[in-house]
N, C-alpha and C positions, 0 to 999 in steps of 0.2 A: 530488545530486540537480541533475539537469541543467535549462538552461532549457528545455525543450519539456516534462518534467514540474512547470517549474514556471516559468509563463508570465507576462510582465509588466501584464500586464493583474490577476493577484492574487487568480485565480478559488479558488485551495486556499489564498490566506490570505497565504501566503511569500510574499517578496522575493527574486528570482533576484540582487540585488546585496549581498546580506547571507549571511552564511553560517548567523547563528541567527538567526531573524528574532523569533523569542520571548523572547528574551537569557537564557536557564535553563541555558545549559551546553551542550546538545547541540547540534549540528549540524544544518540541517534533515534532510538526507539518515539520517539514522541516529536524531531524533527522533520517540517514535511519537505526539507529537502536537506539530508542527514549529509551528504557532501562537499555540500557546496554552502561557504556561509552566509545564514538570513536570518540575523536576530529579530527582525521585527516579523519574521512566519508571515510575510503578504501573498495575499492568494485568493488573487481577483477572482477565481470563478469556483471558489470553494470544492476542491475537488481535492485529494488526497497529496498532489504533486503544490509547493510551494512557487511564484510565480519565480523567483529566479532560476527554477530548472527544471521549469512547464515551459513546453516546447510549444503551448495551445495554452496561453496567459485566459483568453477569454473562451475556452471549452466549447467552440463552434463548430470543432470541425475540420478547421483551415489550420495547416503549423503557421507559428510564428511571422516566420522568414516571406510566408507567399501572400498572409492576411493583409485583404487590404483596411483593417480595422484591427489591428492584430490583440485591442484592450476591450473593445465592442462585440458581443458576439452577433455576428452579421455570414449565418451558415451558407446563403445564396451568393453574398458578395457583391450584391445588388450595385451598380456604379451608374448612375443616370448618364454623369457629363464623361466618363470615362476616363476620369483622368485617374493620378497615382492613389484616390481617399473612397474608399464606399461609402456608401450614401450615408450612414448611420453615422460617419465620425467625419465626415465632408464637412467643412465651411460654410461650403458656396455649392449645395448637391447639384444646380440647371448650371454651373458656370458659367455664370451671366456675369461675373464680377461683382455681383453684389452679394453678401453675407445673408446667412439663410434669414438671419435673426434681424433682419433691418429689411429684408427682401420679400416686397409683397407678393410675391409667389415664387418662394422657394424652390418648387419643383418647376416651373413653366420658363424655363430663357425670358426674362424682358426684359434687356439692359434700360430701356429708357423709363422703366416704372410709370406707366401710365396707370394713372386713376381717375378718369373721369369722375366719381361719383364721392371722392375724396373721404372715404370710407378706412383708408387702408390696404386694403384689397384690391390688388393690380385687377384692370380691367380683363385679364388673359385667365385668373384664377378666382371669382368672388364668390367665396363660399365658405359660411362660416354656421355649421350647423348647432351649436351650444349656445351663439348670440355672445362670447366672451370676450370678441373683440377681437379673436386671435384665429387666423384661416385654417381651415379642416389640416391642410397641409403641413401643415406647420403645430397644431394644437397637439398637446404631448399627451389630451382627453378631449380626443373631440365630442363628445358626446355628455360631457360633465363642465361646466362654465369654470374655469381658472384661471383670470385674467394675469396674475402674477407666473402662472406658467412654474412654477415652484417644482423641483425635480432633483432629491436632494440625494438618489445613486445614481445621477445621471443617465438610466438607462430608457431614457426615450417613452419614460409614462410619468406624467406629472403624479406629483402625493396623493390628489384626492381622487385618483381610481385607479393606484397604485397598492397591490396589499401589503407589500413589503419595502419600506419605501428607504431601508438602507440595503438592501439586496443580499443582505447577508445569511440566507437561508431560512429568517424565521418570519414566521408573518408577525404584519405589527398586531395583532390581536393576542397573539402568543407572548409577544414583548412586554405588552401591558401585565398580562395576566404575571411572567416572568420579574418584570419590576425593573427588566432591562429597556434598555432607553432605543424606539424603534427607526431612530432618524440618525442612531450610530452604529454601525457595524461592527464595535468594537467600542461597547459599551465602559469594558475598564481602562482600556488604553493598554494591555499587557503585550498587544501585537497578535492575538487571537481570537478569532472573529467569533462571537458570542455564541453562533449556530455549535461550534466547534470547544468551544469551553465549556468547562465542567462549572468550575467557577464566574460566569459571565460579569460579578460587579465585584469581584477581589482578584485587585492587580497582581496579587503576590501568589497564586493559583491560577493553573490552567488543565491540570489532569488529576484525576484518581483513580490510578489505577487497579487500587484492590475495592473502590466501589463501596468504603465505609464512612463516606462522608465527610471524609480528611482528604485535602490537596495532599500530591505525592512533596510538595515542597516540606511540610511541616509532621508531615505522617515519617515519625520512626521507624514503622512495619509497613513498607509500599506493599508487599504482596500479601499483609495480614495473615501471616503464618505465624506467630507468635514469638517470631525471632529477630530481634529490632538488625537493621539492613546494614548495621556497623560490621554485624558478625556474620551475617546471614550470606552461605555461597552460593543464593542462587535469589537475589533480595529482590528481584519483580519475578518470580515466578512459586509460588506455595510450593516447601516443602518439609514441613513441620520435623519431617525425619535427620533431613539435612545430608544423607545418607551420598557417599563421595567415592565411589567403588576405584579409580584412581588416583587416588589423594592429593589430585590437584588443586588450584584455587574455584574450580565451580563442581558445585554438585549436580548429581545423576540426572538431576526434572532441568537443566538447564544445560548440559554438558553436551555437545553432540558426537560427542568420544568417547563416552562413559570408562573404558578399561585402559584408557591412550595407546590404541594399539594401530594408530594409523590410517584406522577405517570406520567411515562414517558407522553411526549406528544404526541410521535407515540401511546400509549397506551391509551390516556386519551380522550372520547370522549366531554371534555369542557376543553380543555386548559390550557384558560382562566379562570377561575369559580373554586377556589380554594374548592368549597362547594361539586362539583358536579367533576363524572370522568365517568362513566356510564349510559349507556342508554338502558337496554337491548330490552327492547321493540322498540327502534328505534322510539318514537313518539316526539322526541326533547326536551322532560322532564326527567330529571335527577332521578334514582332511589330513591337520596333523599327524593326529593320531589311529584315524582308520587304516586297519590294513588293507582296505579295500575301499579306495576314497571314490569311485569312480560308479562301486555295484552297491546296495543297498545289505549292509549286516550286518542287523543291530548286536549281534548274536556274538560277532565278531571271532568264530571257528575257523580256524588256521586249515582251509582244505588241503593243502601242500602236507601237512601233516600227516593228516586222515590218510592219505593217499599212501605215504609213507610204513604208515604202521600196516595199512592193506597188505601191500608187495610186500616186507615183510612176514605178515602173518602166512600168506600163499608163500612166498619162498620156504618158512621153517614145513609147512605141510608136507610141503613135496618133496623137502629132503627126507620128512618122517617115512615118506612112502615110496621113496626110493629104495632102503633100510629094510624095511620090511620087505617088500618084494625079493632084495636079493637071499634076506635071510631063506625067506622060501623056499629058491631054488636052490640053493645050498644043503637046505632037508632033503628034497628031492633028489636030488643027486648022490 
């Protein structure tokens, strides 16, 4: 993470002088919660924020503190029985005192559980499209028979009709091709979901910053610029020349203030000149050295001196003319 992305005023909560601000073992640049310790990097919704610092863990558009199912996506907040739990995470959706998985009418309140034909479906809701013995209202794959109702990722879709059984963002087909486990979001158990892991089958590696096929932990040249990280003044940014204008510990390629004049390079008109930072008239000469800082004059002609010279010349000519005239008068007399 560059100093630009990690300002010294701590706006994003990280310290540009500390590799791992929250001390959780994950460097700030790859930590999904850089200012809040979360070594497991758990990220339910697979966005760029870990659960520890994500205000909307299930990414359904409802903040966790008002979401009636904070860990299960339910943007519409549907709540049939109007209790404190949304339908998708309510163990008793219809509020009849009978849990969904034993309720013979899970979305129609039927406290008595009347079932005249003894088929396990309450008289008020007797429908089973796929004839798998599970009522449609409770069936997690209504059109495909799955009497076991196996749902590995608990996303309300049974495995037989779910294209991503572990809900890690990779389809089961992709995982089979990649050699990862389609029933485990984190196949190698390193705390990073397969979809975000550059090495999903290697628990010792998760990222490959320079894309050279060697994980960052084993790679002694993380940015692949030919300079080992131990000696590289920008270990995460390629800079073969190691140029370091201000002689600090950061090369220009990753230094937000190359000349160390206290002005960020993004706002410095002279980013490698510590004596200058502004050129308000845009004439290529810094305000400190410019003899007309508010008026463009790249030649730096000194108008005042020119005027003095002109006045002096005019006075000399005038004096000479007076002498000549006086001489002529004398002669005539």
